[in-house]
N, C-alpha and C positions, 0 to 999 in steps of 0.2 A: 324233401326232407331238408332241415337246416344242416347248414355246416359249422352252427354254434359251437356243438359239443367237441370237434374236431378243431376248431381254431381254440378254444379254451385249452386242449389238452396241447397242442402247442407251444401255448404261453407256459404251462406248467412245466414241461420239457427247458424252455427257454430261461426259466429262473431256477431250475434246477440246476443245470448246465452253469449258470452265472455265479449260483451259492458254491458248486463245488471248486470253482475256479477261484473263489474269496477266500473258503477255508484252504484252500491247497497254499495261498500264500500265509495264512496263518503260520505257519513254519519257520519263515524267512526272518532273520532278526533284523532290527535297526540299530542305529549308533546313538541316535539323541532324542531324547523323549520332547524336545520341543517341536513347534511346527517349523517348516523353513521359513524364512524371514522374507527370503525376494518372492518374485512373481513367477507363476507359474503358467504353462500353457495346454488346454486342455481339450480332447478331441470326443465327442457323442455322437451315438447313433443310435437309431430307435425307430418305433413305429405306434402310431395310434394301437391304442387295447378296447376300445368302444365298438361295439356292436355298429355295423353302417358304415365303416369307414374304413380306409387304406392307405393314410399318408405316412408317409416316411418322413424320418426328419434327421441329417448329419448336422453337427455342428464345430464349429471351432472356436475356442474362447480365450480369455486371457483372464487370470484370478489375479487381484492385487490385493495383498492382506493388509489390514489394516493394524498398524504395529502398536495393537492392546491388547491384553487379555481380560477376562471375566470371571468371577467366581472361581478364584483361585487357581486359574491356569488351565481349566475345564473348558472354557468358551473361548473361541476366536471368532474376529470377525471379516469380511473381506467382501472386494467389490468384485460381481462378477460381468464379464464386457463380453459379451457373442454375437457371433452371426450365425444364424441358421439357414438351409436351405430345406425347404417342404418338396416334396413330391407328391402330390393328391390323385385321387382319380378325377377326371376334367370333367368339367359340365360343357357339354357340345358349345363349342364357339365361344368358352371360356378359359382363360388361364390353367395350366396343371403345377406350374410351379412358382413357388413364392419363398421371398428372403424375407426373414426376420432378424431385426436387429433390436438386440436388450441390452438392461441396465439393472441388475440386482443386488442388493445388499443380504450378503449369507453369514448364518452366524452357525459354527459349527462346535459340537458338542464332542469331548474325547472320554472315554470311559478311563475308569480303574485313578480318579484325580488328575486327568490329562494324559498319564503317561502312556496309556493301551494306543495301539497301532489302529486300533478300531476306533470308528468317528460318526455320528450321525448328524445333519446338515439342514438347513432349511431356509429359506428366503422370498419374498414377494416385492419384486420389480414391476419396470413397464418394460414392454416391447413395441414394436413398430412393423407391422407386414407392408410390403411395397405395396401390395395390390388388395381389393378384398377379395378375401378368402373365400372360395365359393366349390362346393362338391355337388353330387347328386344329393347327399343327404343331409349336407350343412350350407350355411350362410351367414358370415358374419356381418352384423351392422358396421363394424368399426375397424380401420387399420391400429388404430391405438389402443392397447389391449394391457391389461396385468399379466404377469408371469410370474405363478406358484412355482416352486423346485423345492423338492425333498428329496434325500438322498442318504446311502448307507454306505460306507466303503471303508478301504484299508489303506494305509500307509506302509510303502516298504522301499527296500532298497537302503543305500548308505543317506544317512541324514534324513530320511524318510522322504526323498525327493520323488518318489515315483507315487501313483495311486490309481485305485481301481475301484469303483463304483458302481452301485447300481441307484439311477434317480426316476423320479414320475415328476412330470412338467403339467401342469394344467396352464392353458394359456383360455384367459376370455375378458369380458370388460364388465365383469362382476354387475352385469345387469343395469349397467347404465343406459344402454340403449337396446332395442329389441330388434330382429332377433340376436341372440346371445347364446348361442348352444353350446358353445366353448369346445375346446378341440385337449385331449389328455393324450400324453406319451408314454411310454417305459423306456427310458435310454440307459444304455451302457457305457460308461465314462472312463477314459485312460486319461491322466495328466502327469506332469514332467515339472517341476520346480526348479528354479534359475540359481 
């Protein structure tokens, strides 16, 4: 009997927990309507959500804001520079741990004409894996890949210096070489701006 329904139920519980946590932050105030002007450091962790894989990811990243706003302050831009550690089911005789370096331009939209603590953001950038990624179910043909990010989160604390968000990250070479199975992760992120 397949364990897919049980796995899906586990993800539903995880999303529910994150949603409740984010909603709990909704009551905390914030002192400023502007995005923090300085860089921020973030930590994120999660795992694949596709059937047939169990790769875990832990990331440390640096967000470098671009000092420009678009669309009357509702949209801001930043560069995300990150280093991720992937732990995967190993193919016999192959590597089970991989390092990923990435650079992604991100665009963030804040609700309520830029005044809301809630935001959505996304971006597409490039990443490099230190070795060819192989698991019992997947094999990447390239070490250079595109890295697509989409997230929702909330800023909180003094001057909105802290953030908590849920992100989906997809890594693949966009079909430039075969095979190109791609890998998708769901991640929880905490960030602190300086």
